C-alpha positions in Angstrom: 90.1 236.4 -28.8 92.8 235.0 -31.1 95.3 236.7 -29.1 93.9 235.4 -25.9 93.5 232.0 -27.4 97.1 231.8 -28.3 98.6 233.2 -25.2 96.3 231.6 -22.6 96.3 228.3 -24.1 92.6 227.9 -24.6 91.2 224.9 -26.3 91.4 225.7 -30.0 88.5 223.5 -30.9 85.9 224.9 -28.3 87.0 228.5 -29.2 86.3 227.8 -33.0 83.0 226.4 -32.2 81.9 229.4 -29.9 83.4 231.8 -32.5 81.3 230.0 -35.3 78.1 230.4 -33.3 78.7 233.9 -32.5 79.5 234.9 -36.0 76.2 233.2 -37.3 74.3 234.9 -34.6 75.7 238.2 -35.3 75.4 238.1 -39.2 71.8 236.8 -38.8 70.9 239.8 -36.8 72.5 242.3 -39.2 70.6 240.5 -42.0 67.3 241.6 -40.5 68.6 245.1 -40.2 70.0 245.9 -43.5 69.0 243.0 -45.9 70.2 243.0 -49.4 66.8 241.5 -50.4 64.0 240.8 -48.0 62.9 238.0 -50.1 66.1 236.2 -49.1 65.6 236.4 -45.5 65.1 232.8 -44.1 61.6 231.8 -42.8 61.3 230.0 -39.5 60.8 226.7 -41.6 64.0 227.4 -43.5 65.9 228.0 -40.2 64.7 224.7 -39.0 65.9 223.0 -42.2 69.3 224.8 -42.2 69.8 223.7 -38.6 69.3 220.1 -39.8 71.9 220.5 -42.4 74.3 222.3 -39.9 74.0 219.6 -37.3 74.4 216.7 -39.8 77.5 218.7 -41.4 78.9 219.1 -37.9 78.4 215.7 -36.8 79.4 213.9 -40.0 82.2 216.1 -40.7 83.5 216.1 -37.3 83.5 212.2 -37.3 85.2 212.0 -40.7 87.8 214.6 -39.8 89.0 212.8 -36.8 91.7 211.1 -39.0 92.6 214.5 -40.6 92.8 216.2 -37.3 95.1 213.5 -36.2 97.3 213.8 -39.2 97.4 217.5 -38.7 98.4 217.1 -35.0 101.2 214.6 -35.9 102.6 216.7 -38.9 102.1 220.3 -37.7 104.7 221.6 -35.3 103.6 222.7 -31.9 105.7 225.8 -32.1 106.0 227.9 -35.1 109.1 227.7 -37.2 108.7 231.4 -38.0 107.4 234.3 -36.1 103.7 234.2 -36.1 103.5 237.6 -37.8 105.3 235.9 -40.9 103.7 232.5 -40.6 100.1 233.4 -40.4 99.9 235.6 -43.6 101.9 232.7 -45.6 99.5 230.1 -44.2 96.5 232.2 -45.1 97.9 232.6 -48.7 98.4 228.9 -49.2 95.3 227.8 -47.4 93.1 230.3 -49.5 94.9 229.0 -52.7 94.2 225.4 -51.8 90.5 226.2 -51.1 90.1 228.1 -54.4 91.6 225.1 -56.4 89.3 222.6 -54.6 86.3 224.8 -55.0 87.0 225.3 -58.7 87.4 221.7 -59.2 84.2 220.9 -57.7 82.5 223.0 -60.3 84.3 221.3 -63.2 84.4 217.7 -62.3 81.2 216.0 -62.8 81.2 213.5 -59.7 82.5 216.4 -57.3 79.7 218.5 -58.5 77.1 215.8 -57.7 78.5 216.6 -54.0 79.1 220.4 -54.1 75.7 221.0 -56.1 73.8 220.5 -52.8 74.9 223.9 -51.7 73.8 225.7 -54.8 70.2 224.3 -54.7 68.7 227.2 -52.6 67.3 230.1 -54.6 68.5 232.7 -52.2 71.8 233.5 -50.5 71.9 234.1 -46.8 74.0 233.3 -43.7 71.7 230.3 -42.8 72.2 228.4 -46.1 75.9 228.6 -46.0 75.6 225.5 -44.0 73.6 223.7 -46.7 76.2 221.4 -47.8 76.9 217.6 -48.6 78.8 216.1 -45.7 81.3 214.4 -47.9 81.8 217.8 -49.7 82.8 219.4 -46.4 85.1 216.5 -45.5 86.9 216.7 -48.8 87.3 220.4 -48.9 88.4 220.9 -45.3 90.7 217.9 -45.3 92.6 219.2 -48.5 93.1 222.6 -47.0 94.1 221.5 -43.5 96.4 218.8 -44.9 98.2 221.1 -47.3 98.9 223.7 -44.4 100.2 220.6 -42.2 102.3 219.1 -45.0 104.0 222.4 -45.5 104.8 222.5 -41.6 102.5 225.4 -40.5 102.2 225.4 -36.8 98.8 224.6 -35.1 98.6 228.1 -34.0 98.8 229.3 -37.6 96.2 226.8 -38.7 93.9 227.8 -36.1 94.1 231.5 -36.9 93.6 230.8 -40.7 90.6 228.7 -39.7 89.1 231.4 -37.7 89.5 233.9 -40.7 87.9 231.4 -43.0 84.9 230.8 -40.9 84.2 234.6 -40.5 84.7 235.2 -44.3 82.6 232.1 -45.4 79.6 233.2 -43.5 80.1 236.9 -44.2 80.2 236.2 -48.0 76.9 234.3 -47.9 75.2 237.0 -45.7 72.2 238.7 -47.1 73.3 242.3 -46.0 73.4 245.3 -48.1 77.1 246.3 -47.8 79.7 247.4 -50.3 83.6 247.1 -49.6 84.5 249.1 -52.7 88.1 248.6 -53.9 88.7 245.9 -51.1 86.7 243.6 -53.5 89.9 243.3 -55.3 91.8 241.7 -52.4 88.9 240.2 -50.2 85.8 238.2 -51.3 82.5 239.8 -50.4 78.7 239.3 -50.5 78.7 241.4 -53.7 80.9 238.6 -55.4 79.5 235.6 -53.9 76.0 236.4 -54.9 77.3 236.3 -58.6 78.8 232.7 -57.8 75.5 231.6 -56.9 74.0 232.9 -60.2 72.1 230.7 -62.5 74.2 232.3 -65.3 77.2 230.1 -65.5 79.2 232.7 -67.5 79.1 235.3 -64.5 79.2 232.7 -61.6 83.1 232.6 -61.3 84.3 233.9 -57.7 85.6 230.4 -56.3 87.3 232.3 -53.5 85.4 232.7 -50.2 88.2 234.6 -48.5 90.7 236.2 -50.8 89.6 237.4 -54.2 93.1 237.6 -55.4 93.0 234.0 -56.9 90.0 234.8 -58.9 91.8 237.8 -60.3 95.0 235.6 -60.9 93.1 232.8 -62.6 90.4 234.6 -64.6 87.4 233.8 -62.8 86.7 237.3 -61.3 83.5 238.9 -62.9 82.4 241.5 -60.4 82.1 245.1 -61.2 80.5 247.9 -59.2 76.7 247.5 -59.1 76.6 244.1 -60.8 74.1 241.8 -59.2 72.7 238.2 -60.4 69.2 238.2 -61.9 68.6 235.0 -60.1 70.4 232.4 -57.9 70.4 228.6 -57.7 70.9 225.8 -60.1 71.2 226.5 -63.9 69.4 223.1 -64.3 66.8 223.3 -61.3 65.6 219.7 -61.5 69.1 218.2 -61.4 69.2 217.8 -57.7 66.7 217.2 -54.9 65.1 220.0 -53.3 66.8 221.5 -50.0 64.0 220.1 -47.9 64.7 216.5 -48.9 67.8 216.1 -46.7 68.1 212.4 -47.1 67.7 212.5 -50.9 70.2 215.2 -51.1 72.7 213.0 -49.1 72.2 210.0 -51.3 72.0 211.9 -54.5 75.6 211.6 -55.7 75.3 207.8 -55.7 71.8 207.1 -56.7 70.9 209.7 -59.4 70.1 208.4 -62.9 70.1 211.9 -64.3 73.2 213.2 -65.9 74.4 216.0 -63.9 76.7 218.7 -65.7 79.3 220.7 -63.8 78.1 224.3 -63.3 81.1 225.8 -64.9 
């Protein structure tokens, strides 16, 4: 698909959207066949709720990203300066590093945690609640990563390929599926690791990479070992955020909460 898109000139935005829909559908089906925990499978009501978050994130994030997309289009060259076989791995490394750093700061900065903490409210981890996010959190995170690639001068083709990989990995690591990737955990992020990231125990949370786990190993936030699993997932201080079903309250929370909200790490 990626090869066809680049060589046949298909619309990058449309391809990304349909790839996203296909990825969610496929992983949701696999969750039903080989779930890690059946208790983590979304109910019909939860799927409806996740859909609301997904639509709000797509609409709000899309509108807010218009400026970022325009900047990327202006800065990123149409044709790659290097062969795509060289440029894509370099773009992936830089984009992954930028994503890791932004994510880690979101867990250590009090105000950014007010945004990002919305994602950690659910007490289960599955492909559906990967889309439970604060709109501003999505805009900031995606904006920094895309802008970093554009400012370095990576081509639009490279940014597209990296985006496709990040989409697939982002939903894969959240999938409630009973899979183990063995030694690849030391290179790639996986559901095994990301469940720990959602742990209520801050000391084992770590794992701020959702694509390449090499940055967690490089910066000391890699806590996974074979067979390790969180006792529970969610917030370490459960009442510090509105419940996931309070969508409007969750969106307004960063600005109207009177409770002190501590970063999770």
